[in-house]
LUMDO-27113 format. One record per atom (N, C-alpha, C, O): residue in one letter; y, z, x. Coordinates in steps of 0.2 Angstrom, whole numbers, padded with zeros to 4 digits, always signed. Atoms other than C-alpha are relative to their C-alpha. Example, Ala and Ser with C-alpha at 12.3 -4.5 7.8 and 13.67 -1.06 7.14 Angstrom:
% LUMDO-27113
a-0006+0000+0004
a-0022+0039+0062
a+0006+0000+0004
a+0005+0003+0009
s-0006-0001-0004
s-0005+0036+0068
s+0005+0003-0004
s+0011+0004-0001
***
This chain:
% LUMDO-27113
m-0004+0004+0002
m+0450+0441+0514
m+0005-0002+0002
m+0008+0002+0006
r+0000+0004-0007
r+0459+0427+0521
r+0007-0002+0000
r+0011-0001-0004
t-0008+0001+0001
t+0475+0420+0525
t+0003-0003-0008
t+0007-0001-0012
e-0003+0004+0009
e+0479+0406+0509
e-0001+0004-0006
e+0004+0006-0009
q+0000-0004+0003
q+0468+0415+0499
q+0006+0006-0003
q+0009+0006-0009
l-0006-0001+0000
l+0481+0430+0501
l+0009+0002-0002
l+0013+0006-0005
i-0005+0000+0002
i+0495+0424+0502
i+0000-0003-0010
i+0003-0001-0015
t+0000+0002+0010
t+0491+0415+0483
t-0001+0006-0005
t+0001+0007-0011
d-0001-0004+0005
d+0488+0430+0477
d+0005+0004+0001
d+0006+0008-0004
l-0004-0001+0002
l+0502+0436+0481
l+0006+0001-0006
l+0008+0005-0010
q-0004+0002+0003
q+0512+0425+0477
q+0000-0003-0008
q+0004-0006-0010
n+0005+0001+0006
n+0501+0424+0459
n+0005+0009-0003
n+0009+0009-0008
l-0003-0007+0004
l+0508+0446+0458
l+0007-0002+0000
l+0010+0001-0004
t-0008-0002-0002
t+0526+0441+0462
t+0003-0005-0003
t+0009-0007-0002
s-0003+0009+0002
s+0529+0424+0454
s+0005-0005+0006
s+0008-0010+0005
e-0005+0001-0004
e+0539+0422+0471
e-0005-0004+0007
e-0010-0002+0007
k+0000+0002-0003
k+0535+0410+0486
k-0001+0005+0005
k+0004+0007+0008
v+0001-0004-0007
v+0526+0422+0500
v+0000-0004+0005
v-0003-0009+0003
t+0005+0001-0005
t+0524+0417+0517
t-0003+0005+0005
t-0004+0011+0004
q+0003-0003-0004
q+0518+0420+0533
q+0004+0005+0006
q+0002+0009+0010
t-0005-0006-0001
t+0532+0430+0539
t-0002+0007-0003
t-0002+0012+0000
d-0001-0006+0004
d+0530+0441+0523
d-0006+0004+0002
d-0005+0010+0005
l+0007-0003-0003
l+0513+0446+0528
l+0001+0002+0010
l-0002+0008+0011
a+0000-0005-0002
a+0518+0450+0545
a+0007+0005+0000
a+0007+0006+0006
e-0006-0004+0001
e+0534+0461+0543
e-0005+0005-0003
e-0005+0010+0001
a+0005-0004+0007
a+0522+0470+0529
a-0003+0004+0009
a-0001+0009+0012
l+0002-0002-0006
l+0511+0471+0547
l+0003+0001+0003
l+0002+0006+0007
g-0006-0006-0009
g+0526+0476+0561
g-0006-0002+0003
g-0010+0001+0005
i+0004+0004-0007
i+0516+0463+0572
i+0003-0009-0002
i+0001-0013-0006
s-0001+0009+0000
s+0525+0442+0575
s-0003-0005-0006
s-0008-0003-0008
k+0000+0002+0002
k+0526+0430+0564
k-0008-0007+0003
k-0011-0011+0000
q+0005+0002-0001
q+0513+0422+0575
q-0005+0001+0004
q-0008-0002+0009
a+0006-0005-0001
a+0501+0434+0576
a-0003-0004-0006
a-0006-0009-0006
i+0003+0006+0008
i+0498+0428+0557
i-0003-0006+0003
i-0009-0005+0003
a+0000+0005-0001
a+0497+0412+0564
a-0005-0002+0002
a-0008-0006-0001
n+0010-0002-0002
n+0482+0416+0575
n-0006+0003-0001
n-0011+0002+0003
k+0004-0002+0006
k+0473+0426+0560
k-0001-0007-0004
k-0006-0011-0004
k+0004+0006+0006
k+0473+0411+0548
k+0000-0006+0006
k+0000-0011+0003
a+0004+0005-0003
a+0469+0398+0566
a-0008+0004+0002
a-0013+0000+0004
a+0005-0003-0001
a+0454+0411+0568
a-0007+0003-0006
a-0013+0006-0005
n+0006+0000+0003
n+0448+0411+0552
n-0002+0008-0006
n-0005+0010-0010
y+0004-0008-0001
y+0450+0430+0551
y+0004+0005-0010
y+0008+0006-0015
e+0002-0004+0009
e+0447+0441+0535
e+0003+0008+0002
e+0002+0011+0007
f-0006-0005-0001
f+0460+0456+0532
f-0006+0004-0004
f-0010+0003-0008
a+0004-0008+0001
a+0452+0474+0531
a+0005+0002-0008
a+0010+0000-0011
d-0002+0002+0010
d+0455+0479+0513
d+0008+0007+0002
d+0013+0006-0002
f-0006-0001+0000
f+0469+0493+0521
f+0004-0003+0001
f+0009-0003-0002
e-0006+0006-0004
e+0478+0479+0529
e+0005-0005-0005
e+0010-0009-0004
i+0000+0006+0005
i+0478+0471+0511
i+0004+0005-0005
i+0008+0003-0009
n-0002-0004+0003
n+0482+0486+0504
n+0010+0001+0001
n+0015+0003-0001
k-0010+0000-0005
k+0498+0486+0516
k+0004-0004-0001
k+0010-0001-0003
i-0002+0006+0002
i+0504+0469+0512
i+0001+0001-0006
i+0006-0001-0008
k-0004+0004+0004
k+0504+0470+0495
k+0005+0005-0004
k+0008+0004-0009
n-0006-0006+0004
n+0514+0489+0493
n+0005-0003+0004
n+0010-0003+0001
y-0005+0003+0000
y+0526+0479+0503
y+0001-0006-0002
y+0007-0007+0000
i-0001+0007+0002
i+0527+0461+0495
i+0000+0006-0008
i+0002+0004-0013
i-0003-0003+0008
i+0529+0473+0479
i+0005-0001-0001
i+0007-0004-0006
s-0006-0005+0000
s+0544+0484+0485
s+0005-0005+0001
s+0011-0004+0002
k-0006+0005-0005
k+0552+0467+0492
k+0004-0002-0004
k+0009-0001-0007
y-0001+0003+0012
y+0552+0457+0474
y-0002+0002-0003
y+0000+0000-0008
k+0001-0003+0007
k+0545+0466+0462
k+0009+0002-0004
k+0014+0003-0001
n-0010-0003+0001
n+0563+0471+0453
n-0001+0005-0006
n+0003+0005-0010
d+0001-0003+0009
d+0554+0483+0438
d+0004+0007+0000
d+0003+0008-0006
k-0003-0007-0002
k+0564+0500+0442
k+0000+0003-0006
k-0003+0000-0011
c+0001-0006+0005
c+0565+0515+0431
c+0004-0004-0008
c+0009-0008-0009
t-0003+0001+0004
t+0570+0513+0415
t+0004+0007-0006
t+0001+0011-0010
l-0002-0004+0008
l+0580+0524+0403
l-0001-0004-0010
l-0002-0008-0014
i+0000-0001+0007
i+0579+0527+0387
i+0006-0001-0005
i+0006-0004-0011
d-0006+0002+0001
d+0597+0528+0383
d+0003+0003+0002
d+0001+0009+0002
k-0004-0004-0002
k+0612+0534+0390
k-0001+0007-0001
k-0002+0010+0004
n+0000-0006+0002
n+0610+0550+0379
n-0009+0003+0002
n-0013+0008-0001
s+0012-0002+0002
s+0588+0552+0384
s+0001+0003+0007
s+0005+0003+0012
q+0001-0005-0007
q+0581+0564+0394
q-0007+0000+0000
q-0010+0005+0001
s+0004+0002-0003
s+0568+0553+0396
s+0000-0008+0005
s+0005-0013+0005
i+0001+0009-0001
i+0562+0536+0405
i-0004+0000+0002
i-0007+0004+0006
i+0008+0004+0000
i+0548+0526+0403
i+0000-0005+0008
i+0003-0010+0010
l+0004+0003-0006
l+0537+0521+0419
l-0003+0000+0001
l-0006+0004-0003
d+0007+0003-0002
d+0522+0515+0426
d-0004+0005-0001
d-0002+0007+0004
y+0006-0001+0000
y+0508+0525+0423
y-0007-0004+0002
y-0011-0008-0001
y+0009+0006+0002
y+0491+0520+0430
y-0006+0009+0003
y-0005+0013+0008
p+0001-0004+0003
p+0479+0532+0423
p-0004+0001+0005
p-0004+0007+0006
d+0003-0001-0004
d+0466+0530+0437
d+0001+0000+0010
d-0002-0002+0015
v-0003+0003-0007
v+0475+0529+0452
v+0001+0009+0002
v+0007+0010+0001
f+0001-0004-0004
f+0474+0545+0460
f+0003+0003+0008
f+0002-0001+0013
g-0003+0000-0009
g+0483+0553+0478
g-0002+0008-0002
g-0001+0012-0007
s+0001-0005-0001
s+0474+0566+0485
s+0001+0005+0002
s+0007+0004+0004
c-0005-0005-0003
c+0479+0581+0491
c-0009+0004+0004
c-0011+0009+0001
g+0005+0000+0000
g+0463+0583+0499
g-0003-0003+0006
g-0001-0001+0011
t+0004+0001-0005
t+0450+0575+0509
t+0001-0009-0002
t-0003-0013+0000
g+0001+0006+0000
g+0456+0557+0503
g-0004-0004-0008
g-0010-0002-0010
y+0003+0003+0003
y+0452+0545+0487
y+0002-0005+0002
y+0006-0008+0006
f-0002+0010-0001
f+0449+0527+0484
f+0004-0002-0002
f+0007+0004-0003
v-0002+0003+0005
v+0460+0518+0474
v-0004-0006-0004
v-0004-0012-0002
s+0004+0003+0002
s+0449+0511+0462
s+0005-0005-0004
s+0005-0011-0002
s-0002+0002+0006
s+0458+0504+0448
s+0010-0002+0000
s+0016+0001+0002
e-0010+0001+0001
e+0477+0496+0445
e+0000-0001-0007
e+0005-0004-0009
v+0000-0004+0008
v+0474+0500+0427
v+0010+0000-0004
v+0010+0003+0002
k-0006-0005+0003
k+0494+0504+0418
k+0002-0003-0007
k+0001-0008-0011
e-0006+0000+0008
e+0504+0511+0403
e+0007+0000+0004
e+0009-0001+0009
q-0003-0004+0000
q+0517+0516+0402
q+0003+0005-0003
q+0001+0004-0009
i+0001-0009+0003
i+0523+0535+0396
i+0010+0001+0001
i+0014-0002+0005
k-0005-0003-0003
k+0539+0544+0395
k+0000+0006+0004
k-0003+0011+0002
v+0000-0006-0001
v+0544+0555+0409
v+0004+0003-0002
v+0009+0000-0004
p-0006-0003+0001
p+0556+0570+0405
p+0004+0001+0008
p+0001+0005+0012
v-0005-0003-0004
v+0571+0571+0416
v-0001+0003+0007
v+0000+0001+0012
n-0002-0008-0001
n+0569+0589+0418
n-0007-0003+0007
n-0007+0000+0012
s+0005+0000-0005
s+0552+0581+0429
s-0001+0000+0008
s-0005+0001+0012
f-0003+0005-0008
f+0560+0575+0444
f+0004+0006+0005
f+0009+0009+0002
i-0002-0002-0004
i+0565+0585+0458
i+0005+0000+0003
i+0007+0006+0005
k-0006+0003-0002
k+0579+0575+0465
k+0003-0004-0004
k+0000-0004-0010
c-0002+0000+0004
c+0589+0566+0458
c+0000-0009+0000
c-0001-0013+0005
i+0004+0005+0003
i+0586+0550+0450
i+0006-0004+0002
i+0012-0003+0000
a-0003+0004-0002
a+0592+0534+0458
a+0000-0006-0004
a-0004-0010-0001
p+0003+0004+0006
p+0593+0519+0442
p-0003-0008+0004
p-0006-0013+0002
n+0001+0005-0008
n+0592+0506+0460
n-0009-0002+0003
n-0011-0006+0007
k+0006-0001-0004
k+0574+0511+0463
k-0008+0001-0003
k-0009+0006-0007
k+0006+0001+0006
k+0559+0509+0455
k-0005+0006+0002
k-0007+0007+0008
y+0008-0007-0002
y+0545+0526+0453
y-0007-0004-0009
y-0007-0007-0014
s+0006-0003+0005
s+0527+0528+0445
s-0002+0003-0001
s+0002+0007-0002
v+0006-0011+0006
v+0515+0544+0438
v-0007-0006+0003
v-0010-0012+0002
i+0011+0003+0000
i+0499+0541+0447
i+0000+0008-0004
i+0005+0011-0007
n+0004-0005+0003
n+0487+0557+0444
n-0002+0003+0011
n-0004+0000+0016
a+0003-0004-0005
a+0484+0573+0458
a-0006+0002+0002
a-0008+0006-0003
k+0009-0003-0004
k+0466+0577+0468
k+0000+0003+0002
k+0004+0002+0006
g+0003-0003-0005
g+0461+0592+0476
g+0008+0008+0001
g+0013+0008-0002
d-0002-0004+0000
d+0469+0607+0481
d+0009+0000+0008
d+0015+0002+0008
s-0006+0000-0005
s+0478+0604+0499
s+0009+0004+0002
s+0012+0007+0006
m-0009+0000+0001
m+0497+0602+0490
m-0001+0008+0001
m+0002+0010+0006
a+0001-0007+0002
a+0493+0622+0485
a+0007+0001-0002
a+0011-0003-0002
p-0002+0003+0006
p+0504+0628+0474
p+0006-0003+0001
p+0011+0000-0001
f-0010+0006+0004
f+0520+0614+0474
f-0007-0004-0003
f-0005-0007-0008
i+0001+0007+0005
i+0505+0602+0467
i-0007+0001+0000
i-0010+0001+0005
q+0008-0002+0002
q+0489+0607+0460
q-0003-0004-0004
q+0000-0006-0008
s+0006+0005+0001
s+0473+0596+0455
s+0005-0002-0007
s+0010+0001-0010
g-0004+0003+0009
g+0479+0585+0439
g+0003+0001-0001
g+0003+0001-0007
d-0005+0003+0000
d+0494+0585+0441
d+0004-0009-0002
d+0002-0015+0001
r-0002+0008-0003
r+0504+0568+0437
r+0006+0003+0005
r+0008+0008+0005
l-0003-0002-0005
l+0515+0565+0453
l+0006-0006-0005
l+0004-0011-0009
v+0000+0009+0001
v+0529+0553+0449
v+0005-0002+0007
v+0010+0000+0008
v+0002+0006-0004
v+0530+0543+0464
v+0009-0005+0001
v+0012-0010-0002
e-0007+0007-0001
e+0548+0535+0472
e-0001-0004+0004
e-0003-0002+0010
h+0002+0005-0003
h+0544+0518+0478
h+0002+0000+0007
h+0008+0000+0007
y-0002+0002-0008
y+0545+0517+0501
y+0002-0008-0003
y-0001-0012-0007
e-0001+0006-0001
e+0555+0503+0503
e+0005-0001+0007
e+0011-0002+0007
n+0000+0002-0009
n+0555+0502+0523
n+0006+0004+0002
n+0009+0003+0007
q-0005-0007-0004
q+0569+0519+0525
q-0004+0003+0003
q-0010+0002+0003
q+0003-0005-0005
q+0566+0531+0535
q-0005+0006-0003
q-0004+0010-0007
i+0002-0005+0001
i+0553+0542+0535
i+0003+0008-0001
i+0006+0010+0004
i-0007-0006-0003
i+0563+0562+0531
i-0006+0004-0003
i-0010+0004-0008
d+0006-0005-0001
d+0552+0575+0537
d-0003+0007-0004
d+0001+0011-0006
n+0003-0005+0004
n+0543+0587+0529
n+0003-0001-0007
n+0006+0004-0009
q+0000+0001+0005
q+0545+0578+0513
q-0007-0001-0003
q-0011+0003-0001
v+0011+0002+0002
v+0526+0573+0504
v+0000-0005-0004
v+0002-0005-0010
y+0004+0010+0002
y+0521+0555+0501
y-0004+0001+0002
y-0007+0004+0006
v+0005+0000+0003
v+0510+0548+0494
v+0000-0006+0009
v+0005-0008+0012
f-0001+0004-0004
f+0504+0537+0507
f-0010-0004+0000
f-0015-0002-0003
g+0010-0001-0002
g+0486+0527+0514
g-0002-0001+0006
g+0000-0006+0008
y+0006+0000-0005
y+0474+0528+0527
y-0002-0005+0001
y+0004-0008+0002
k+0005+0006+0000
k+0462+0512+0530
k+0000+0002-0007
k+0005+0001-0010
d+0002+0003+0009
d+0455+0513+0511
d+0002+0004-0004
d+0001+0002-0010
e-0001-0003+0003
e+0460+0531+0507
e+0007+0002-0003
e+0011+0002+0001
i-0006-0002+0001
i+0476+0537+0498
i+0000+0009+0002
i-0004+0013+0001
f-0003-0005-0004
f+0484+0553+0505
f+0006+0003-0004
f+0010-0001-0005
v-0009-0003+0001
v+0500+0563+0497
v-0002+0008+0004
v-0006+0012+0003
k+0001-0002-0003
k+0503+0574+0511
k+0006+0002+0004
k+0007-0003+0007
r-0005+0000-0004
r+0519+0581+0521
r+0000-0004+0006
r-0005-0006+0009
l+0000+0005-0005
l+0526+0570+0532
l+0005+0003+0008
l+0010+0006+0008
v-0007+0001-0003
v+0534+0570+0551
v+0000-0003+0006
v-0004-0001+0010
k+0003+0006-0003
k+0536+0555+0560
k+0005-0001+0006
k+0010-0004+0005
n+0002+0002-0006
n+0538+0555+0580
n+0002-0004+0002
n-0003-0007+0003
i-0001+0006-0006
i+0544+0543+0591
i-0008-0003-0001
i-0010-0008-0004
d+0010+0003-0003
d+0525+0540+0595
d-0006+0002-0006
d-0012+0002-0006
e+0008-0002+0007
e+0514+0546+0580
e+0004+0005-0006
e+0008+0009-0004
i-0003-0005+0002
i+0517+0555+0564
i-0005+0006-0001
i-0010+0005+0000
i+0002-0009+0003
i+0511+0574+0558
i-0002+0001-0008
i+0002+0000-0012
i+0002+0000+0007
i+0504+0575+0542
i-0006+0008-0001
i-0012+0010+0000
t+0001-0010+0005
t+0502+0596+0534
t-0002-0004-0006
t-0001-0010-0007
s+0001-0002+0007
s+0496+0602+0517
s+0004+0007+0003
s+0006+0009+0008
d-0004-0005+0001
d+0503+0617+0510
d-0004+0007+0000
d-0004+0013+0001
n+0011-0007+0003
n+0487+0625+0507
n+0000+0002+0007
n+0000-0003+0012
p+0001-0001-0007
p+0486+0636+0523
p-0006+0001+0001
p-0006+0004+0007
d+0007+0000+0000
d+0465+0636+0522
d+0001-0001+0005
d+0007-0003+0005
p+0001+0001-0008
p+0462+0633+0539
p-0004-0009-0001
p-0001-0014+0001
i+0005+0004+0002
i+0450+0620+0534
i+0009-0008+0001
i+0010-0012+0005
y-0007+0005+0002
y+0468+0607+0530
y+0002+0002+0009
y+0001+0008+0009
r-0002-0003-0008
r+0472+0611+0548
r+0006-0010+0000
r+0004-0015-0003
p-0002+0005-0002
p+0486+0597+0553
p-0004-0006+0000
p-0010-0006-0001
r+0004+0003-0002
r+0481+0580+0558
r+0006-0002+0003
r+0011+0000+0000
i-0001+0006-0002
i+0488+0567+0570
i+0000-0007+0000
i-0006-0009+0001
i+0000+0007-0001
i+0493+0549+0569
i+0001-0004+0004
i+0004-0010+0003
e-0003+0003-0003
e+0494+0544+0583
e+0004-0010+0001
e+0003-0014-0004
k-0001+0008+0002
k+0504+0525+0590
k-0006-0005-0002
k-0005-0009-0007
e+0003+0006-0003
e+0492+0515+0594
e-0004-0001-0009
e-0006-0005-0012
d+0005-0001+0007
d+0483+0520+0577
d+0004-0002-0009
d+0001-0005-0013
m-0006+0000+0003
m+0501+0521+0567
m+0000-0010-0005
m+0004-0011-0009
n-0002+0004+0004
n+0498+0504+0559
n-0004+0001-0006
n-0002-0002-0011
n+0006-0001+0004
n+0484+0508+0548
n+0003+0006-0007
n+0001+0006-0012
i-0005-0003+0005
i+0497+0520+0539
i+0004-0003-0002
i+0007-0006+0002
y-0006+0005+0003
y+0508+0513+0526
y+0001+0005-0007
y-0004+0008-0010
i-0003-0006+0001
i+0519+0524+0516
i+0001-0003-0008
i+0004-0009-0008
i+0000+0004+0004
i+0517+0520+0497
i+0008+0001-0002
i+0013-0002-0002
g-0008-0004+0004
g+0533+0532+0489
g-0001+0009+0002
g-0007+0011+0003
q+0001-0005+0001
q+0538+0549+0489
q+0000+0006-0004
q+0005+0009-0002
i+0004-0006+0006
i+0532+0563+0477
i+0006+0001+0000
i+0009+0002+0005
v-0006-0001+0001
v+0551+0564+0469
v+0001+0004-0006
v+0007+0004-0009
g-0001-0001+0005
g+0543+0573+0454
g-0006+0003-0004
g-0011+0000-0001
l+0007-0004+0005
l+0528+0582+0442
l-0002+0001-0005
l+0004+0001-0008
m+0003-0002+0009
m+0521+0585+0426
m-0007+0008+0000
m-0012+0007+0003
r+0007-0005+0001
r+0508+0601+0422
r-0001+0001-0008
r+0003+0001-0012
d+0003-0006+0006
d+0499+0608+0409
d+0001-0010-0005
d+0005-0011-0010
m+0001+0009+0004
m+0496+0585+0404
m-0006+0002+0001
m-0006+0004-0005
r+0008+0000-0001
r+0478+0587+0407
r-0005+0005-0009
r-0011+0006-0009
***
């Protein structure tokens, strides 16, 4: 997908005037670099499109979590039944079909913030066991360019795959770890020169089990 088509698609998605500056901010590069890509008829890779889309939605969309009522023990969240965050070796997101479900407040492992956006995806794999089991529904607090909190669990994209792992961010690297002690799930390091290929979707702040 090229620059003009990408901007058009994002504007249709958000009903906002998306600009080349937005694309530059999403990718962490200069506006001139985006202009150069446009002039060269550059075709964005899938991981770049996903990174841009995630940033634009967080910036412009205002569909925050909705309490059913003040005394309710549930909230209504968007659920993506075909989206899997891999607790293993990576899983490609093949669909963004969504529905709305009631999520018990006691599913959250941190306080709900009314000004935050939340959604629900599925877990696949066992690298984060016993904390997360394959088939759990994960409550994601969407990332809004805040600092990564070391050793918290995040759902993130790396190139064309989606992962659920613990993250630690140093000055020039991101360390990715699993909870499962099996040596096949050894820590992985994303070096500085490769950090533009990773984009944070959100922090895992709750889970629902035994719903499958």
